[in-house]
N, C-alpha and C positions, 0 to 999 in steps of 0.2 A: 542515426536514429531511425528505427523502423516506422512504418505508417501507424501501427498499433500502438506503439509507444507515444508518437506524437498525439494521437487522438485521446490516449488516456491522460497525458499530462494536460491537454486542453480541458477535458473534463474536470480535472483537479485543479485548474486555474493556475498552474505554475510554469506555463511556457512564457518565455520572453514575448513582449507584444508583438515585435516584428515576425516571429515565427508563429505566434497565434493567429495573426492576420493573414499569413501565407496559407496556413492550413484551412481556415475558414474559406478563403478564395476557391481552394481545391474542392471543398465540401460543396460549394455552390455551383462549380462548374464541372465535376468529375462524378458521374453516377456511382461508379465503384467506391469511391471515397465517401460518398453521402451515405451509401448503404452501410459501409463499415462503421461510419460515426452513428447512424441509428442504431445499429446493432450494439455498439458500446454503451449507449445511453440506456438501451432496453436491459442490458445486463445489470448495469449500475442500479436500476429501478428494482429489478428482481432480487438483487441482493438486500437492497434496502427494505423489501417486503418480507424478508425471512423472519421467522420466529424471533422473539427476544431471547437473549442468553445472559446468564450470570456467571456461570463458571468458565474459566479460560479454557481456550481449545487445546487439546493435547498436541504437542509438536512431535512429529514422527519423521525426522530426517532420513532419507534413504538415498544412497548411491544407485542410480538406475543404469543398467548397461543397455545401450541402445545401438542396435546395428546400423551402420551408416555405409553409404558407398563412397564417402569421402575418407582418404587417408591423410592424417594430420601429423605435422611436425613442428614443435614450438621451440623457442629460445628467447632470451632477453639479454639486453645490454651490448651485444655485439650485432654488427650489421647483418640482417638476413639470417640471424639465428632463429631458434624456435623457443617459444615459451608454453608451458603445460598449463591447462586449466582444467577443473572439474565442475560438474554441475551438480547441486543438491536440489532435489524437489521436496518441499515441505508440505506435508499432508496435514489438513486441519480436520479434525473429528468434531462434528457439531455437537452441542449439547442438548439433549432431549428435553429437558425441563428447565425452567427459569423462575425460582421461587421469589416470593415477594419480599421485599426488604422492609423491616419496621424501624421507624424512627420515633422513639417514645418522647425525648425531651433533648434540649440543648441544640448546638450547632453541629452541622455534619456536612462533609463535602462528599458528594456521590458521583460516580462517573460510569458510563456505559448506557446499555439499553436494558432498562429495569423498570419492574412495576413495583411500586413501593406504597407504604402507608406512612404518612407523616401526621402524628396525631390522629384525628379521625378523617383525615382527607386522603383520598386515593389518587396517586399520581403516577403518570407514565412518562418516563424520562428517556430521551435519546440524545445523549451528550454529557454535559457536566453541569452541575448545579450546587449551590450553597443552600442549605435548608435549615432553618431555625424553628424549633418547636418550642413554645412555652405552654407548658400544661395549665389547666385551670388550678387556681388556689386550693380549692376543696374538691378531690376526686370523688365522684359519685358512682354508684353502681345501679345499673339497670336489670331487673330481674330477666332471666332467660338469656342473658348475654355473658355466660361464664365460660366459653368454649371458643375454640378457633374455628371459623367457617371451613368447610371442606374445600371450597374452591379457591380460597385465600389462606395458604398455610400460616402465614405470619400476621394475619388481620387480628388486631386486638379485640377480643370479644368483649371484655369489660368495657364499661362506658367511662372508665376513669380518664381517659383521653379526649372524651367528647367535650367540645367547647374549647380545645386548645387553640391557641393562636399561632398560626403557621405562615411563615414568611418564606417564599421560594425566590432566589435569584438565579436566573438561568446565565451561566457563563459561556456555554458553548452548546449549539444545537437547539433543541426544543424540549418543553415540557408541558403536558397536557393534564390538567386538572379535571378527573373525571367525576368526582363526587362533590361538586360545589353548590348543590341545591338548585340546579338549573342546568342550562346547556354547558358543554365542557369549554374550559377556558384554555386557550392555547398561547403559551408564553414563548417568544423568540428570544435568541441570545441578547443579553444586555437588560432584559425586562425583569422587573421585580413586582411580586404580588403578595399581599398578605390577606388570609383568611381566618375566620373564626372569632371575630370581635362580635360575638353575640350578646344580647341582653342578658342581664342577671335572671338566673333560674331560681325558683323556690328551693328552700332547703329540702333535701330528701329525707325520708325517715330513717332513723337509726338503723344501722346494719348490725346484725348480731356479730358477737366476737368471732364465731366459728368461721362465718362467711368472710370476715375481714382477713382471718389467717389463711383461708384459701386463696383469697384474691392476692395477698402478698406472696404466697408461694407460687402462684401462677406467674406474677409479675417477675419473680426472680427467674423462672424458667424462661420467660420471654427475653429478659436481659442476656441469659446465657445464649439463647439462640440468635440474637442480636450480634453478640460478639463473634459468633461463629460466621455469620453473614459478613461482618467487618473484615475478618481474616480472608474470606473468599474474594472479597473486592481487592484486598491488598495483593493476593495471589494472582488476581486477573492482571492487575497493572504490571506486576512483576513479570508475569508470562508475556504480556504484550511488549514489554521492553527486550526481553530475551528473543522473541521473534523477530522484532525489528533488527536486533543484532545479528541474527542468523541470515536475514535477507541482505544485511549490508556486507556480510563476509561473502555470500554468493556473488553479489553484483557489484559491491563497491558503491562509493557515494559519488553522484554526478559531479562532474569537475567544472567549476566555473572558468571562464576565460580570463587569464590574467589581464590586468589593466596596462600592463608594459612588459617588455622583454621578449615578446614574440616576434620572431623575424617576419618581414612583410610577406614573403612568399608562403609562409606557414600559417598566415591568418585566414579566416573564413572566407574573406572577400577575394583572396588571391589564390588560395591552395589548389583549387580544382584546374584552373587554367595553367597555373605553373606546372602542376604534375603532368597534365596532358601534353604540354610542350616537351617535357622530358621523355615520357613514354613514346612520343611519336617518332623518337629515334630508334626504338627497337620494333623489329619487323614482326607482324601479326600479334602485336599487344595493343590493348586499349583499355583505358580507364572505364570502368563499368559502373562504379558506385562509389559516392563521396559522401561521408557523414560528418558534418562540421557542428552537430548541434550541442556539442560541449567540447571541452578541450581534452586532447588535442583532435585534429581532423583524422579520421580513419577512412582508408580508401581500399577498395577491391579492384585488382588489375587482371583482366582476363586474357590468356594466351590462346590463340586459334591456330597455330602453327602445328608442325609434326616433329620438330627438334626435340630429342629427348632431354637435351641440356637447356631447356627452355628458360631456366631461372638466371643463367649466367649474364646474359644481356641486361635484364632488369637489375640484376645485382650490381653490375658495373655502373650503369647510368643512374637509377634511382637511388642506389646506396650512396653514390658520390654526391649526389644532389642534397640529400638528407645531411650528410657529413658537413657540406659546404655552409648549410644553413644553422645547424646546432652545434657544430664542433665535435671533439673528441669525446666530450662528456654526455653525448645523446644516449637516451634511453629509448630502445626501439623494440617493440613487440611485433612478431611477424608470423603468420600463418600461411602454410603452402598446401592447398587442398586440391585433389583431382576427384572429380565426380564421375561416375560412369552409370549410365542409365540406358537400358537396351543398346542401340547403336551409337549412342551420343556420349562423348567423352568431353568434359569441361574442366580446364585448369585456371586455377586462380592463385594469386599472391594477395594476401590482405595484410595491411600494416598500419601501425600508428607510431609516431615518434614525438618525443618531447624532452625537456629538460627539468622535470618535475620529480617529485618524491614518489615512494613506493606505493602510497595510495593511489596516485594517478596511474601508475604502471599496472596495478590490479585491475582498476576499472577498465582501462584500455583493453586489457586482455579479455574481460568479460564481454565488452562491446564487439571485439573481433570475433569471438566465439558466437555471439548472437548474430552477427552478420554471416558467418559460415552457415548457421542453420537456415537462415533465410535463403541464401544462395542455393543451397542444396535442393530445398523446395521449389525454387524457379527452375533449376535444371531439370528436375522431375516432370514438371509441368510443361518444359520446353520439349523433353523427350516424347511426352505423350502426344503433343500436338503434332511433332514430325511424323509419329507413327499412324496418327489419324489422316495425315495429308497423303500417306503413301498408297 
């Protein structure tokens, strides 16, 4: 698992306790890690401050051709074969405007970053909430309020909903009641608040029938707009599910460590030491990177010699070790990469092995590919450092 991935998962709160404590210690003791941690927090805050959106972002998957100095060969299911992987980049196109949602009556479940009107209450939602609007028993009309305000396209201009009893129950995130007759009211997840239980008002004067007809027509138009908004919300949820599915196809789902059945040398506590002992028998080879953040462990072995048949010794020693641990039904993903930068050449074998299903195989291939990308960046930095020292 890369440092950026660990910090991201720490921010999301989904790192195991021991890993979370380890990365916090690194933040406290290593300035570079502390700087990276501050940067990812700043980025998260910047994203949180973006304008609110209602329509789902467009998904534009593209296959990107990226020139690399590494040459790759992949297989699966056989020792030291090579397995192919592709990278999809999902581009999100932001929505420029976020219309207000109108809730006229009844119970509604709303989700997302929305500005909405519930009865005559203006609410800003960032999360998910259940909102119940009970309109007043006798709708009234206030002269001069028969149109929609320009700045709030769906604000109900008629006073037919003034005096509605509005109950907001926040299920996730926060909701801010902006027009509550005083300071804004902020509700956190789990909170419930009721507004609008106002004292009885005097009976209004009789409204001419023509005005009543206009009001009914306008309310019908607003109900049609409300249906469109509900459809947009449904489309947003569907698009979000599709986007999560796209990401899962690209990256796979993180694999939990099995509670039993993993051979002792292949467990996180023992894997690195056992592998180093095996690689010690191969001249000019060393274990440079081990990631046991999820199942199975993935390792990068660097070869620093000049032998063009450099993989043969590793194949014989490490391949035999993996077979001894997992048996003939092992599932092994391997990448062989050669990076050339200036006068520097770096050769790597990156592998992961397990006895699990295809989903774990796909996830392991993604992790290996991600490790190759990071190794390529590190080799480029190493080459530049060597050039500067000359």
